[in-house]
C-alpha positions in Angstrom: 0.6 32.3 16.8 0.3 28.6 16.7 3.3 26.5 15.5 1.6 25.2 12.5 0.8 28.8 11.2 4.4 29.8 12.1 5.8 26.9 10.0 3.4 27.7 7.1 4.8 31.2 7.1 8.0 29.6 6.1 6.4 27.5 3.3 4.9 29.8 0.8 4.3 26.9 -1.7 2.6 24.6 0.8 -1.0 24.7 -0.6 0.3 24.6 -4.3 2.2 21.4 -3.2 -0.5 19.7 -1.4 -3.0 20.4 -4.1 -0.9 18.9 -6.7 -2.4 16.1 -8.7 0.1 13.8 -10.2 -0.6 11.2 -12.8 -2.0 8.0 -11.5 1.1 5.8 -12.5 3.3 8.5 -10.7 3.4 7.1 -7.1 6.6 8.7 -6.3 5.2 12.2 -6.4 2.5 11.3 -3.9 5.2 9.9 -1.5 7.4 13.0 -1.8 4.3 15.2 -1.1 3.4 13.0 2.0 7.0 13.1 3.2 7.1 16.9 2.9 3.9 17.3 4.8 5.1 15.0 7.5 8.5 16.7 7.8 7.5 20.2 7.9 5.1 19.8 10.8 7.8 17.9 12.9 10.4 20.6 12.9 11.0 23.1 15.8 10.0 26.5 14.5 12.5 28.1 17.0 15.4 26.2 15.6 17.1 28.2 12.9 18.7 25.1 11.1 15.3 23.4 10.9 13.7 26.6 9.5 16.4 26.9 6.9 15.9 23.3 5.9 12.2 23.6 5.6 12.6 26.7 3.4 14.9 24.7 1.1 12.6 21.8 1.1 9.6 24.0 0.2 11.5 25.4 -2.6 12.8 22.0 -3.9 9.4 20.4 -3.8 7.8 23.4 -5.6 10.4 23.1 -8.2 9.7 19.4 -8.4 5.9 20.1 -9.0 6.5 22.9 -11.6 9.5 21.7 -13.5 9.0 18.4 -15.4 12.8 18.2 -16.2 13.6 18.4 -12.4 10.9 15.9 -11.6 12.5 13.4 -14.0 16.0 14.1 -12.4 14.6 13.5 -8.9 12.8 10.2 -10.0 16.0 9.2 -11.6 18.2 10.0 -8.7 15.9 9.1 -5.7 16.0 5.3 -6.5 19.8 5.4 -6.1 19.5 6.8 -2.5 20.5 4.1 0.0 19.7 4.3 3.7 22.2 2.8 5.9 21.1 0.6 8.7 22.7 2.9 11.2 20.4 5.7 10.2 18.2 7.0 13.1 16.0 9.3 11.2 15.0 8.0 7.7 12.7 10.9 7.2 15.3 13.5 7.7 17.7 11.4 5.6 15.3 11.5 2.5 14.7 15.3 3.0 18.4 15.8 2.9 18.7 13.7 -0.3 16.0 15.6 -2.0 17.7 18.9 -1.0 21.0 17.6 -2.2 19.4 16.6 -5.6 17.8 20.1 -5.8 21.1 21.9 -5.0 23.0 19.8 -7.6 20.3 20.4 -10.2 20.4 24.1 -9.6 24.2 24.3 -9.9 24.1 22.4 -13.1 21.4 24.2 -14.8 22.6 27.7 -13.7 26.1 26.9 -14.9 25.1 25.8 -18.4 25.5 28.9 -20.5 24.4 29.0 -24.1 26.5 31.4 -26.1 25.0 32.3 -29.4 27.1 33.7 -32.1 25.7 36.1 -34.7 27.3 36.3 -38.0 
């Protein structure tokens, strides 16, 4: 099996992500999708850590496309990401930032519990 097909096996949302049509004024979504495409085909499919990161990235970008609330959160947080001059792989840095935002968002939204009280 070719490496690309093997990588796509780990990314079940790939076609949904690349076929997403954002609004014209939403340039960040296009950039995130391009970063996603570029990164997933750069990894080594035999490296377990890379595969885990790609699976998380696929889930995060799919959530970005499907959930408007999460999209707003990413757009708000990603502008605060600062790349240090000592950073060797900027692409990986942004991928890790997106995954971190996704993890924080999941933690926040799953911990908010609404208790309704019936009288």
